[in-house]
C-alpha positions as CSV (number, residue, x, y, z in Angstrom):
1,X,0.9,9.9,-9.8
2,X,4.1,8.8,-7.7
3,X,7.6,7.1,-7.7
4,X,9.8,6.1,-5.5
5,X,13.3,4.4,-5.4
6,X,14.2,2.8,-2.1
7,X,18.0,2.1,-1.8
8,X,19.7,1.0,1.6
9,X,19.7,-2.0,3.7
10,X,17.2,-4.7,3.6
11,X,14.8,-4.4,6.5
12,X,12.2,-6.3,8.5
13,X,8.8,-5.1,8.3
14,X,7.0,-5.4,11.6
15,X,4.6,-4.0,14.3
16,X,4.0,-4.7,17.8
17,X,0.2,-5.3,18.6
18,X,-1.7,-5.1,21.8
19,X,-4.6,-7.4,22.7
20,X,-7.9,-5.7,24.0
21,X,-8.6,-8.4,26.3
22,X,-5.0,-8.4,27.8
23,X,-3.8,-4.5,27.6
24,X,-0.8,-5.3,29.6
25,X,0.7,-7.9,27.1
26,X,2.1,-7.7,23.6
27,X,3.4,-9.4,20.8
28,X,5.3,-8.7,17.6
29,X,4.3,-9.6,14.2
30,X,7.0,-9.6,11.8
31,X,6.7,-9.7,8.1
32,X,9.0,-10.8,5.3
33,X,12.4,-9.0,5.1
34,X,12.3,-6.5,2.2
35,X,15.2,-6.9,-0.4
36,X,17.6,-3.5,-0.1
37,X,16.7,-1.4,-3.0
38,X,13.8,-1.4,-5.1
39,X,10.7,0.8,-6.8
40,X,7.7,1.9,-5.8
41,X,5.0,3.1,-8.3
42,X,1.6,4.7,-7.9
43,X,-0.4,6.0,-10.6
44,X,-4.4,7.1,-10.9
45,X,-6.7,8.5,-12.9
46,X,-10.2,9.9,-12.1
47,X,-13.0,12.2,-13.6
48,X,-16.5,13.6,-13.2
49,X,-19.0,11.9,-15.5
50,X,-21.9,14.2,-14.1
51,X,-22.8,16.3,-11.2
52,X,-23.3,13.0,-9.3
53,X,-21.2,10.6,-10.7
54,X,-17.4,10.3,-10.4
55,X,-14.9,7.6,-10.9
56,X,-11.3,6.6,-10.4
57,X,-8.8,4.0,-11.2
58,X,-5.4,3.5,-9.3
59,X,-2.7,1.4,-9.4
60,X,0.3,0.8,-7.0
61,X,3.2,-1.8,-7.6
62,X,6.3,-2.5,-5.4
63,X,9.1,-4.0,-7.6
64,X,12.2,-5.9,-5.7
65,X,14.3,-8.6,-6.8
66,X,12.9,-10.8,-3.7
67,X,9.1,-9.8,-4.0
68,X,6.6,-7.9,-5.8
69,X,3.3,-6.7,-5.0
70,X,0.4,-5.3,-7.2
71,X,-2.7,-3.3,-6.2
72,X,-5.3,-2.0,-9.0
73,X,-8.2,-0.4,-7.4
74,X,-11.6,1.2,-9.1
75,X,-14.2,3.4,-7.8
76,X,-17.4,4.6,-9.0
77,X,-19.2,7.4,-6.6
78,X,-22.8,8.2,-6.9
79,X,-23.9,11.2,-4.9
80,X,-27.9,11.7,-4.2
């Protein structure tokens, strides 16, 4: 489980990409700027049903005044 508070200035999420077919060239991919301040939250739970079966359920959320994002992920693992 985790949580975070992100105070400070707004920033622009972005990355520089390089193509495999044109290794000498690059281009920038920009995301939407994040509002200053916000909360990020992660929660998870999991368990073992038997010697070969396990499960987990995880939630991650981002809460800001200009945007929010949520991810819910479940997993069931069977070993054989």
